[in-house]
C-alpha atoms as an extended CHARMM CRD file, in Angstrom:
* protein
*
       268  EXT
         1         1  UNK       CA            102.5740000000      -29.0620000000       56.9570000000  PROA      1               0.0000000000
         2         2  UNK       CA            101.9520000000      -26.0150000000       54.7700000000  PROA      2               0.0000000000
         3         3  UNK       CA            103.6270000000      -22.8940000000       53.4620000000  PROA      3               0.0000000000
         4         4  UNK       CA            102.4270000000      -19.7680000000       51.7110000000  PROA      4               0.0000000000
         5         5  UNK       CA            103.6610000000      -18.4720000000       48.3840000000  PROA      5               0.0000000000
         6         6  UNK       CA            106.1860000000      -15.6970000000       48.8940000000  PROA      6               0.0000000000
         7         7  UNK       CA            107.0440000000      -15.2410000000       45.2090000000  PROA      7               0.0000000000
         8         8  UNK       CA            107.1720000000      -17.0720000000       41.8830000000  PROA      8               0.0000000000
         9         9  UNK       CA            109.5190000000      -16.9500000000       38.9020000000  PROA      9               0.0000000000
        10        10  UNK       CA            109.2130000000      -18.3130000000       35.3550000000  PROA      10              0.0000000000
        11        11  UNK       CA            112.6010000000      -19.9890000000       34.8890000000  PROA      11              0.0000000000
        12        12  UNK       CA            111.9400000000      -21.3340000000       31.3870000000  PROA      12              0.0000000000
        13        13  UNK       CA            108.8730000000      -21.7670000000       29.1670000000  PROA      13              0.0000000000
        14        14  UNK       CA            108.3290000000      -25.1030000000       30.9250000000  PROA      14              0.0000000000
        15        15  UNK       CA            109.3650000000      -24.4540000000       34.5040000000  PROA      15              0.0000000000
        16        16  UNK       CA            108.0080000000      -22.2440000000       37.3050000000  PROA      16              0.0000000000
        17        17  UNK       CA            109.8200000000      -21.6520000000       40.5810000000  PROA      17              0.0000000000
        18        18  UNK       CA            107.6620000000      -21.2250000000       43.6820000000  PROA      18              0.0000000000
        19        19  UNK       CA            109.1710000000      -19.9870000000       46.9390000000  PROA      19              0.0000000000
        20        20  UNK       CA            107.2130000000      -20.7560000000       50.1100000000  PROA      20              0.0000000000
        21        21  UNK       CA            107.4790000000      -19.1230000000       53.5020000000  PROA      21              0.0000000000
        22        22  UNK       CA            105.4000000000      -18.8260000000       56.6750000000  PROA      22              0.0000000000
        23        23  UNK       CA            102.8110000000      -21.4350000000       57.5690000000  PROA      23              0.0000000000
        24        24  UNK       CA            104.4150000000      -24.3780000000       59.3770000000  PROA      24              0.0000000000
        25        25  UNK       CA            107.8580000000      -23.9120000000       57.8490000000  PROA      25              0.0000000000
        26        26  UNK       CA            109.3810000000      -22.9260000000       61.1920000000  PROA      26              0.0000000000
        27        27  UNK       CA            108.9700000000      -26.6190000000       62.0730000000  PROA      27              0.0000000000
        28        28  UNK       CA            110.3300000000      -28.0650000000       58.8240000000  PROA      28              0.0000000000
        29        29  UNK       CA            113.3130000000      -30.4120000000       59.2040000000  PROA      29              0.0000000000
        30        30  UNK       CA            115.2630000000      -31.2520000000       56.0500000000  PROA      30              0.0000000000
        31        31  UNK       CA            116.8540000000      -34.6750000000       55.5390000000  PROA      31              0.0000000000
        32        32  UNK       CA            120.5250000000      -34.8550000000       54.6350000000  PROA      32              0.0000000000
        33        33  UNK       CA            119.7300000000      -35.4930000000       50.9840000000  PROA      33              0.0000000000
        34        34  UNK       CA            120.0140000000      -33.6010000000       47.7050000000  PROA      34              0.0000000000
        35        35  UNK       CA            116.9620000000      -35.4010000000       46.3230000000  PROA      35              0.0000000000
        36        36  UNK       CA            114.7100000000      -34.3310000000       49.2160000000  PROA      36              0.0000000000
        37        37  UNK       CA            111.0600000000      -34.2700000000       48.1680000000  PROA      37              0.0000000000
        38        38  UNK       CA            107.6630000000      -33.3180000000       49.5020000000  PROA      38              0.0000000000
        39        39  UNK       CA            104.3020000000      -34.9280000000       48.7690000000  PROA      39              0.0000000000
        40        40  UNK       CA            102.0530000000      -32.0440000000       47.7960000000  PROA      40              0.0000000000
        41        41  UNK       CA             98.2640000000      -32.1400000000       48.2730000000  PROA      41              0.0000000000
        42        42  UNK       CA             96.2170000000      -29.9860000000       45.8690000000  PROA      42              0.0000000000
        43        43  UNK       CA             92.7170000000      -29.2200000000       47.1270000000  PROA      43              0.0000000000
        44        44  UNK       CA             90.0660000000      -29.5750000000       44.3820000000  PROA      44              0.0000000000
        45        45  UNK       CA             87.9070000000      -26.6070000000       43.4360000000  PROA      45              0.0000000000
        46        46  UNK       CA             84.7690000000      -26.3540000000       45.5370000000  PROA      46              0.0000000000
        47        47  UNK       CA             86.1080000000      -28.5420000000       48.3440000000  PROA      47              0.0000000000
        48        48  UNK       CA             84.1680000000      -28.2860000000       51.6040000000  PROA      48              0.0000000000
        49        49  UNK       CA             87.2820000000      -28.0170000000       53.7850000000  PROA      49              0.0000000000
        50        50  UNK       CA             89.7110000000      -25.1970000000       54.5080000000  PROA      50              0.0000000000
        51        51  UNK       CA             92.7700000000      -24.2740000000       52.4180000000  PROA      51              0.0000000000
        52        52  UNK       CA             94.9060000000      -25.4760000000       55.3280000000  PROA      52              0.0000000000
        53        53  UNK       CA             94.1040000000      -29.1380000000       55.9560000000  PROA      53              0.0000000000
        54        54  UNK       CA             95.5120000000      -32.4730000000       57.0090000000  PROA      54              0.0000000000
        55        55  UNK       CA             95.3950000000      -34.8220000000       53.9790000000  PROA      55              0.0000000000
        56        56  UNK       CA             94.8110000000      -37.9350000000       56.0790000000  PROA      56              0.0000000000
        57        57  UNK       CA             91.9000000000      -36.3420000000       57.9140000000  PROA      57              0.0000000000
        58        58  UNK       CA             90.3380000000      -35.2130000000       54.6400000000  PROA      58              0.0000000000
        59        59  UNK       CA             90.4620000000      -38.7290000000       53.1950000000  PROA      59              0.0000000000
        60        60  UNK       CA             88.7160000000      -40.0780000000       56.2850000000  PROA      60              0.0000000000
        61        61  UNK       CA             86.0320000000      -37.3980000000       56.4770000000  PROA      61              0.0000000000
        62        62  UNK       CA             85.0910000000      -36.5050000000       52.9020000000  PROA      62              0.0000000000
        63        63  UNK       CA             83.8920000000      -38.3360000000       49.7540000000  PROA      63              0.0000000000
        64        64  UNK       CA             86.5450000000      -39.4010000000       47.2330000000  PROA      64              0.0000000000
        65        65  UNK       CA             85.7130000000      -36.5960000000       44.8000000000  PROA      65              0.0000000000
        66        66  UNK       CA             86.8720000000      -34.0940000000       47.4190000000  PROA      66              0.0000000000
        67        67  UNK       CA             90.1760000000      -35.7850000000       48.1510000000  PROA      67              0.0000000000
        68        68  UNK       CA             93.2490000000      -33.7190000000       47.2720000000  PROA      68              0.0000000000
        69        69  UNK       CA             95.3680000000      -34.7140000000       44.2830000000  PROA      69              0.0000000000
        70        70  UNK       CA             98.8020000000      -35.8800000000       45.4440000000  PROA      70              0.0000000000
        71        71  UNK       CA            102.0270000000      -35.1450000000       43.5810000000  PROA      71              0.0000000000
        72        72  UNK       CA            105.6940000000      -35.4990000000       44.5830000000  PROA      72              0.0000000000
        73        73  UNK       CA            108.0990000000      -32.6130000000       44.0440000000  PROA      73              0.0000000000
        74        74  UNK       CA            111.8230000000      -32.3740000000       44.7000000000  PROA      74              0.0000000000
        75        75  UNK       CA            112.9830000000      -29.5630000000       46.9530000000  PROA      75              0.0000000000
        76        76  UNK       CA            115.2440000000      -27.2710000000       44.9470000000  PROA      76              0.0000000000
        77        77  UNK       CA            116.5540000000      -25.5390000000       48.0510000000  PROA      77              0.0000000000
        78        78  UNK       CA            115.8460000000      -24.8200000000       51.6850000000  PROA      78              0.0000000000
        79        79  UNK       CA            117.0740000000      -21.6260000000       53.3280000000  PROA      79              0.0000000000
        80        80  UNK       CA            117.0390000000      -22.3890000000       57.0430000000  PROA      80              0.0000000000
        81        81  UNK       CA            117.9790000000      -18.8120000000       57.9410000000  PROA      81              0.0000000000
        82        82  UNK       CA            114.9290000000      -17.1350000000       56.4010000000  PROA      82              0.0000000000
        83        83  UNK       CA            112.8410000000      -20.3780000000       56.4550000000  PROA      83              0.0000000000
        84        84  UNK       CA            112.0750000000      -20.4080000000       52.7300000000  PROA      84              0.0000000000
        85        85  UNK       CA            111.3850000000      -23.5720000000       50.7410000000  PROA      85              0.0000000000
        86        86  UNK       CA            111.9190000000      -23.4730000000       46.9690000000  PROA      86              0.0000000000
        87        87  UNK       CA            110.1530000000      -25.8810000000       44.5880000000  PROA      87              0.0000000000
        88        88  UNK       CA            110.5350000000      -25.9360000000       40.7990000000  PROA      88              0.0000000000
        89        89  UNK       CA            107.4450000000      -27.1170000000       38.9000000000  PROA      89              0.0000000000
        90        90  UNK       CA            107.5250000000      -28.5050000000       35.3640000000  PROA      90              0.0000000000
        91        91  UNK       CA            104.4850000000      -26.9900000000       33.6340000000  PROA      91              0.0000000000
        92        92  UNK       CA            102.7040000000      -27.9530000000       30.4310000000  PROA      92              0.0000000000
        93        93  UNK       CA            100.3830000000      -25.2780000000       29.0840000000  PROA      93              0.0000000000
        94        94  UNK       CA             97.9820000000      -25.3490000000       32.0430000000  PROA      94              0.0000000000
        95        95  UNK       CA             97.7530000000      -29.1370000000       31.7540000000  PROA      95              0.0000000000
        96        96  UNK       CA             97.3730000000      -31.1080000000       34.9810000000  PROA      96              0.0000000000
        97        97  UNK       CA             96.5180000000      -30.0660000000       38.5100000000  PROA      97              0.0000000000
        98        98  UNK       CA            100.0820000000      -29.1990000000       39.5450000000  PROA      98              0.0000000000
        99        99  UNK       CA            100.7710000000      -27.2080000000       36.3710000000  PROA      99              0.0000000000
       100       100  UNK       CA             97.5770000000      -25.2200000000       36.8020000000  PROA      100             0.0000000000
       101       101  UNK       CA             98.4010000000      -24.4500000000       40.4110000000  PROA      101             0.0000000000
       102       102  UNK       CA            101.9900000000      -23.3620000000       39.7070000000  PROA      102             0.0000000000
       103       103  UNK       CA            101.0400000000      -21.2290000000       36.7050000000  PROA      103             0.0000000000
       104       104  UNK       CA             98.3890000000      -19.3960000000       38.7200000000  PROA      104             0.0000000000
       105       105  UNK       CA            100.0930000000      -19.2710000000       42.1390000000  PROA      105             0.0000000000
       106       106  UNK       CA            100.1220000000      -15.8600000000       43.7770000000  PROA      106             0.0000000000
       107       107  UNK       CA            101.4930000000      -14.3380000000       46.9590000000  PROA      107             0.0000000000
       108       108  UNK       CA             99.7640000000      -15.7620000000       50.0190000000  PROA      108             0.0000000000
       109       109  UNK       CA             98.4150000000      -18.9060000000       48.3260000000  PROA      109             0.0000000000
       110       110  UNK       CA             98.6750000000      -22.0210000000       50.4740000000  PROA      110             0.0000000000
       111       111  UNK       CA            100.5000000000      -25.2070000000       49.5260000000  PROA      111             0.0000000000
       112       112  UNK       CA             99.8870000000      -28.2400000000       51.7480000000  PROA      112             0.0000000000
       113       113  UNK       CA            102.4120000000      -31.0750000000       51.8010000000  PROA      113             0.0000000000
       114       114  UNK       CA            103.8640000000      -33.9350000000       53.8190000000  PROA      114             0.0000000000
       115       115  UNK       CA            107.5710000000      -34.5900000000       54.2430000000  PROA      115             0.0000000000
       116       116  UNK       CA            110.2430000000      -33.8340000000       53.2990000000  PROA      116             0.0000000000
       117       117  UNK       CA            111.9680000000      -37.1660000000       52.7530000000  PROA      117             0.0000000000
       118       118  UNK       CA            114.9610000000      -38.1730000000       50.6520000000  PROA      118             0.0000000000
       119       119  UNK       CA            117.6980000000      -40.7450000000       50.2550000000  PROA      119             0.0000000000
       120       120  UNK       CA            120.4460000000      -39.5530000000       47.9010000000  PROA      120             0.0000000000
       121       121  UNK       CA            123.5030000000      -37.3910000000       48.3730000000  PROA      121             0.0000000000
       122       122  UNK       CA            126.5910000000      -37.6520000000       46.1460000000  PROA      122             0.0000000000
       123       123  UNK       CA            129.0790000000      -40.0410000000       47.7210000000  PROA      123             0.0000000000
       124       124  UNK       CA            132.3980000000      -38.1930000000       48.1880000000  PROA      124             0.0000000000
       125       125  UNK       CA            134.2210000000      -41.5460000000       48.0200000000  PROA      125             0.0000000000
       126       126  UNK       CA            133.0050000000      -42.2600000000       44.4700000000  PROA      126             0.0000000000
       127       127  UNK       CA            135.5470000000      -42.3130000000       41.6240000000  PROA      127             0.0000000000
       128       128  UNK       CA            133.2860000000      -39.8880000000       39.7800000000  PROA      128             0.0000000000
       129       129  UNK       CA            129.5980000000      -39.0860000000       39.3870000000  PROA      129             0.0000000000
       130       130  UNK       CA            127.0760000000      -39.5730000000       36.6050000000  PROA      130             0.0000000000
       131       131  UNK       CA            123.8370000000      -37.5590000000       36.6670000000  PROA      131             0.0000000000
       132       132  UNK       CA            121.2350000000      -38.2360000000       33.9940000000  PROA      132             0.0000000000
       133       133  UNK       CA            117.6760000000      -37.0030000000       33.5460000000  PROA      133             0.0000000000
       134       134  UNK       CA            115.2740000000      -34.4370000000       32.1520000000  PROA      134             0.0000000000
       135       135  UNK       CA            113.4000000000      -31.3660000000       33.4160000000  PROA      135             0.0000000000
       136       136  UNK       CA            111.7230000000      -33.3770000000       36.1780000000  PROA      136             0.0000000000
       137       137  UNK       CA            115.1450000000      -34.3070000000       37.5910000000  PROA      137             0.0000000000
       138       138  UNK       CA            116.6500000000      -30.8300000000       37.3060000000  PROA      138             0.0000000000
       139       139  UNK       CA            115.9610000000      -29.6900000000       40.9040000000  PROA      139             0.0000000000
       140       140  UNK       CA            117.6760000000      -32.7390000000       42.3900000000  PROA      140             0.0000000000
       141       141  UNK       CA            120.5700000000      -32.6500000000       39.9170000000  PROA      141             0.0000000000
       142       142  UNK       CA            121.0800000000      -28.9250000000       40.4950000000  PROA      142             0.0000000000
       143       143  UNK       CA            121.1300000000      -29.4360000000       44.2800000000  PROA      143             0.0000000000
       144       144  UNK       CA            123.4850000000      -32.4150000000       43.9040000000  PROA      144             0.0000000000
       145       145  UNK       CA            125.9090000000      -30.4560000000       41.7380000000  PROA      145             0.0000000000
       146       146  UNK       CA            126.0610000000      -27.7110000000       44.3460000000  PROA      146             0.0000000000
       147       147  UNK       CA            126.9080000000      -30.3010000000       47.0230000000  PROA      147             0.0000000000
       148       148  UNK       CA            129.9980000000      -31.6370000000       45.2280000000  PROA      148             0.0000000000
       149       149  UNK       CA            133.5340000000      -30.6730000000       46.2470000000  PROA      149             0.0000000000
       150       150  UNK       CA            136.0600000000      -28.9540000000       43.9970000000  PROA      150             0.0000000000
       151       151  UNK       CA            138.1250000000      -32.1390000000       43.6250000000  PROA      151             0.0000000000
       152       152  UNK       CA            135.1680000000      -34.2330000000       42.3900000000  PROA      152             0.0000000000
       153       153  UNK       CA            134.2530000000      -34.9700000000       38.7740000000  PROA      153             0.0000000000
       154       154  UNK       CA            130.7800000000      -35.3500000000       37.2950000000  PROA      154             0.0000000000
       155       155  UNK       CA            129.2710000000      -36.0510000000       33.8800000000  PROA      155             0.0000000000
       156       156  UNK       CA            125.7630000000      -34.6370000000       33.4030000000  PROA      156             0.0000000000
       157       157  UNK       CA            123.4320000000      -35.4730000000       30.5200000000  PROA      157             0.0000000000
       158       158  UNK       CA            120.0720000000      -33.7030000000       30.4280000000  PROA      158             0.0000000000
       159       159  UNK       CA            117.1520000000      -33.8040000000       27.9960000000  PROA      159             0.0000000000
       160       160  UNK       CA            114.9570000000      -30.7580000000       27.3740000000  PROA      160             0.0000000000
       161       161  UNK       CA            112.7860000000      -29.2940000000       24.6100000000  PROA      161             0.0000000000
       162       162  UNK       CA            115.3560000000      -26.7790000000       23.3180000000  PROA      162             0.0000000000
       163       163  UNK       CA            117.9390000000      -24.1150000000       24.2450000000  PROA      163             0.0000000000
       164       164  UNK       CA            115.3090000000      -21.8920000000       25.8560000000  PROA      164             0.0000000000
       165       165  UNK       CA            114.5940000000      -24.6990000000       28.3480000000  PROA      165             0.0000000000
       166       166  UNK       CA            118.1840000000      -24.9260000000       29.5900000000  PROA      166             0.0000000000
       167       167  UNK       CA            119.0440000000      -23.3970000000       32.9660000000  PROA      167             0.0000000000
       168       168  UNK       CA            122.3490000000      -22.3740000000       34.5230000000  PROA      168             0.0000000000
       169       169  UNK       CA            123.8140000000      -25.0920000000       36.7330000000  PROA      169             0.0000000000
       170       170  UNK       CA            126.5160000000      -24.1410000000       39.2230000000  PROA      170             0.0000000000
       171       171  UNK       CA            128.9880000000      -26.4850000000       40.8850000000  PROA      171             0.0000000000
       172       172  UNK       CA            132.4440000000      -26.2980000000       42.4460000000  PROA      172             0.0000000000
       173       173  UNK       CA            133.2330000000      -29.6570000000       40.8080000000  PROA      173             0.0000000000
       174       174  UNK       CA            134.7460000000      -30.4730000000       37.4290000000  PROA      174             0.0000000000
       175       175  UNK       CA            131.5460000000      -30.7240000000       35.3400000000  PROA      175             0.0000000000
       176       176  UNK       CA            131.1060000000      -32.3030000000       31.9050000000  PROA      176             0.0000000000
       177       177  UNK       CA            127.6080000000      -31.0880000000       30.9690000000  PROA      177             0.0000000000
       178       178  UNK       CA            125.6790000000      -31.7550000000       27.7740000000  PROA      178             0.0000000000
       179       179  UNK       CA            122.0850000000      -30.7460000000       27.0210000000  PROA      179             0.0000000000
       180       180  UNK       CA            120.1780000000      -32.9820000000       24.6110000000  PROA      180             0.0000000000
       181       181  UNK       CA            117.2910000000      -31.4030000000       22.6940000000  PROA      181             0.0000000000
       182       182  UNK       CA            114.1800000000      -33.3840000000       21.8310000000  PROA      182             0.0000000000
       183       183  UNK       CA            113.1060000000      -33.7990000000       18.2070000000  PROA      183             0.0000000000
       184       184  UNK       CA            109.4320000000      -34.3950000000       18.9980000000  PROA      184             0.0000000000
       185       185  UNK       CA            109.4150000000      -37.9000000000       17.5470000000  PROA      185             0.0000000000
       186       186  UNK       CA            110.4830000000      -41.4640000000       18.3700000000  PROA      186             0.0000000000
       187       187  UNK       CA            114.1570000000      -40.4480000000       18.4420000000  PROA      187             0.0000000000
       188       188  UNK       CA            113.5640000000      -38.7770000000       21.8010000000  PROA      188             0.0000000000
       189       189  UNK       CA            113.2970000000      -42.1250000000       23.5660000000  PROA      189             0.0000000000
       190       190  UNK       CA            116.9360000000      -42.9930000000       22.8680000000  PROA      190             0.0000000000
       191       191  UNK       CA            118.6060000000      -39.6080000000       23.4280000000  PROA      191             0.0000000000
       192       192  UNK       CA            119.7080000000      -40.2820000000       26.9920000000  PROA      192             0.0000000000
       193       193  UNK       CA            120.8230000000      -43.8630000000       26.6120000000  PROA      193             0.0000000000
       194       194  UNK       CA            122.8270000000      -43.0050000000       23.4690000000  PROA      194             0.0000000000
       195       195  UNK       CA            124.5370000000      -40.1470000000       25.3100000000  PROA      195             0.0000000000
       196       196  UNK       CA            125.4840000000      -42.4140000000       28.2120000000  PROA      196             0.0000000000
       197       197  UNK       CA            126.6530000000      -45.1640000000       25.8510000000  PROA      197             0.0000000000
       198       198  UNK       CA            128.9900000000      -42.6180000000       24.2320000000  PROA      198             0.0000000000
       199       199  UNK       CA            130.6830000000      -41.6730000000       27.5140000000  PROA      199             0.0000000000
       200       200  UNK       CA            134.2190000000      -42.8130000000       28.2110000000  PROA      200             0.0000000000
       201       201  UNK       CA            134.1720000000      -44.2160000000       31.7470000000  PROA      201             0.0000000000
       202       202  UNK       CA            137.9580000000      -44.3320000000       31.8580000000  PROA      202             0.0000000000
       203       203  UNK       CA            138.0500000000      -47.7570000000       33.4380000000  PROA      203             0.0000000000
       204       204  UNK       CA            136.2700000000      -46.6850000000       36.6380000000  PROA      204             0.0000000000
       205       205  UNK       CA            132.6590000000      -46.9870000000       37.7400000000  PROA      205             0.0000000000
       206       206  UNK       CA            130.7040000000      -43.8540000000       38.6610000000  PROA      206             0.0000000000
       207       207  UNK       CA            128.0980000000      -43.3200000000       41.3160000000  PROA      207             0.0000000000
       208       208  UNK       CA            124.9550000000      -42.6820000000       39.3110000000  PROA      208             0.0000000000
       209       209  UNK       CA            121.8140000000      -40.5660000000       39.7160000000  PROA      209             0.0000000000
       210       210  UNK       CA            119.3830000000      -41.4920000000       36.9220000000  PROA      210             0.0000000000
       211       211  UNK       CA            115.8650000000      -40.0300000000       37.1140000000  PROA      211             0.0000000000
       212       212  UNK       CA            113.2150000000      -38.8820000000       34.6340000000  PROA      212             0.0000000000
       213       213  UNK       CA            110.9150000000      -40.4020000000       32.0050000000  PROA      213             0.0000000000
       214       214  UNK       CA            110.2450000000      -44.0540000000       32.7970000000  PROA      214             0.0000000000
       215       215  UNK       CA            111.2660000000      -45.8100000000       29.5800000000  PROA      215             0.0000000000
       216       216  UNK       CA            114.3120000000      -43.5890000000       29.0620000000  PROA      216             0.0000000000
       217       217  UNK       CA            115.4960000000      -44.1870000000       32.6130000000  PROA      217             0.0000000000
       218       218  UNK       CA            114.8860000000      -47.9130000000       32.2990000000  PROA      218             0.0000000000
       219       219  UNK       CA            117.0660000000      -48.0220000000       29.1890000000  PROA      219             0.0000000000
       220       220  UNK       CA            119.9110000000      -46.1010000000       30.8450000000  PROA      220             0.0000000000
       221       221  UNK       CA            119.6760000000      -48.2780000000       33.9470000000  PROA      221             0.0000000000
       222       222  UNK       CA            119.8000000000      -51.4620000000       31.8790000000  PROA      222             0.0000000000
       223       223  UNK       CA            122.8970000000      -50.1910000000       30.0300000000  PROA      223             0.0000000000
       224       224  UNK       CA            124.7070000000      -49.2480000000       33.2370000000  PROA      224             0.0000000000
       225       225  UNK       CA            123.9790000000      -52.5250000000       34.9950000000  PROA      225             0.0000000000
       226       226  UNK       CA            124.3320000000      -54.9710000000       32.1180000000  PROA      226             0.0000000000
       227       227  UNK       CA            126.9040000000      -53.3620000000       29.8310000000  PROA      227             0.0000000000
       228       228  UNK       CA            128.9480000000      -51.1630000000       32.1510000000  PROA      228             0.0000000000
       229       229  UNK       CA            128.8640000000      -53.5320000000       35.1260000000  PROA      229             0.0000000000
       230       230  UNK       CA            127.6940000000      -51.0520000000       37.7420000000  PROA      230             0.0000000000
       231       231  UNK       CA            126.3300000000      -52.4530000000       40.9810000000  PROA      231             0.0000000000
       232       232  UNK       CA            122.7480000000      -51.5800000000       41.9360000000  PROA      232             0.0000000000
       233       233  UNK       CA            124.0240000000      -50.0330000000       45.1680000000  PROA      233             0.0000000000
       234       234  UNK       CA            125.8950000000      -47.4660000000       43.0610000000  PROA      234             0.0000000000
       235       235  UNK       CA            122.7250000000      -46.2570000000       41.3450000000  PROA      235             0.0000000000
       236       236  UNK       CA            119.9470000000      -43.9570000000       42.4920000000  PROA      236             0.0000000000
       237       237  UNK       CA            117.3490000000      -44.6030000000       39.8210000000  PROA      237             0.0000000000
       238       238  UNK       CA            113.6700000000      -43.6700000000       39.6780000000  PROA      238             0.0000000000
       239       239  UNK       CA            111.0730000000      -43.1200000000       36.9280000000  PROA      239             0.0000000000
       240       240  UNK       CA            109.2130000000      -39.8670000000       37.6500000000  PROA      240             0.0000000000
       241       241  UNK       CA            106.7250000000      -39.9420000000       34.7580000000  PROA      241             0.0000000000
       242       242  UNK       CA            105.9320000000      -41.8640000000       31.5940000000  PROA      242             0.0000000000
       243       243  UNK       CA            105.4710000000      -40.6310000000       28.0610000000  PROA      243             0.0000000000
       244       244  UNK       CA            101.8740000000      -40.8100000000       26.7220000000  PROA      244             0.0000000000
       245       245  UNK       CA            100.4700000000      -41.2850000000       30.2510000000  PROA      245             0.0000000000
       246       246  UNK       CA             98.6780000000      -38.7930000000       32.4550000000  PROA      246             0.0000000000
       247       247  UNK       CA             99.9270000000      -38.2920000000       36.0160000000  PROA      247             0.0000000000
       248       248  UNK       CA             97.0180000000      -40.2850000000       37.4090000000  PROA      248             0.0000000000
       249       249  UNK       CA             97.4650000000      -43.1810000000       34.9790000000  PROA      249             0.0000000000
       250       250  UNK       CA            101.1810000000      -43.3350000000       35.7620000000  PROA      250             0.0000000000
       251       251  UNK       CA            100.5740000000      -43.3080000000       39.4980000000  PROA      251             0.0000000000
       252       252  UNK       CA             98.3040000000      -46.3470000000       39.1160000000  PROA      252             0.0000000000
       253       253  UNK       CA            100.9620000000      -48.4910000000       37.4150000000  PROA      253             0.0000000000
       254       254  UNK       CA            104.2130000000      -47.0550000000       38.8000000000  PROA      254             0.0000000000
       255       255  UNK       CA            104.6130000000      -49.6550000000       41.5490000000  PROA      255             0.0000000000
       256       256  UNK       CA            104.2990000000      -52.5300000000       39.0670000000  PROA      256             0.0000000000
       257       257  UNK       CA            106.6100000000      -50.8000000000       36.5900000000  PROA      257             0.0000000000
       258       258  UNK       CA            109.3390000000      -50.3140000000       39.1960000000  PROA      258             0.0000000000
       259       259  UNK       CA            108.9460000000      -53.9320000000       40.3280000000  PROA      259             0.0000000000
       260       260  UNK       CA            109.4400000000      -55.1200000000       36.7480000000  PROA      260             0.0000000000
       261       261  UNK       CA            112.4980000000      -52.8900000000       36.4220000000  PROA      261             0.0000000000
       262       262  UNK       CA            113.9610000000      -54.3760000000       39.5920000000  PROA      262             0.0000000000
       263       263  UNK       CA            113.2460000000      -57.9020000000       38.3430000000  PROA      263             0.0000000000
       264       264  UNK       CA            115.2720000000      -57.1670000000       35.2190000000  PROA      264             0.0000000000
       265       265  UNK       CA            118.2870000000      -56.3060000000       37.3520000000  PROA      265             0.0000000000
       266       266  UNK       CA            117.9420000000      -59.4750000000       39.4270000000  PROA      266             0.0000000000
       267       267  UNK       CA            117.6230000000      -61.6110000000       36.2850000000  PROA      267             0.0000000000
       268       268  UNK       CA            120.7550000000      -60.0990000000       34.8010000000  PROA      268             0.0000000000
């Protein structure tokens, strides 16, 4: 599957929106999920194959150094009427293959991906909702907020680098939103868990969506399961990245990290 860049927009100093159209998007089928994601394949410079390619075929037919770099991105929105797919990329000063691509994307550029897939949508039967994360979770949290009904309640706690990195979040629901700004030191690791610990749950358990930096998310998850008594079935929880690790290094250990996180929950 592929689309072509229709337009881009710099949402914040650290986030670029890319809107895709054309290509194979007439055949795209979205799952019923607000955390829908695609697995993007970035072709390396000088690759011997076309800009439109099948990732599986490339891996079978070319040497490893020509294989595309794979990254997972949440779908911010899908307009089925005009067949446009919107992805928001977190960018870091031209650092990393995805950042470089998003910062330099221009009209007509191709983006190859597989999917979309997804598994979370806010449960309308929940007492209330808790959504926790950072910039990497913003697309899914924004889409989830838009999917809530006017009689639902949600607490949102989000970490970012400063006021200029905040974005407008719309929802018909009753929203308690707080942005937490990083200090650039070891205090950052506890911002999210401290904010969740400070919440008054009012004697009811929320349905939770907790996604972002691995160690921060692990701490919030541990608090919700062990101290607040939430059931694992009431939590959508995933570490998207890890502080001090490159994307490639994180991808190599993510499976083991998630397994260890799951083992903690079973032990408790």
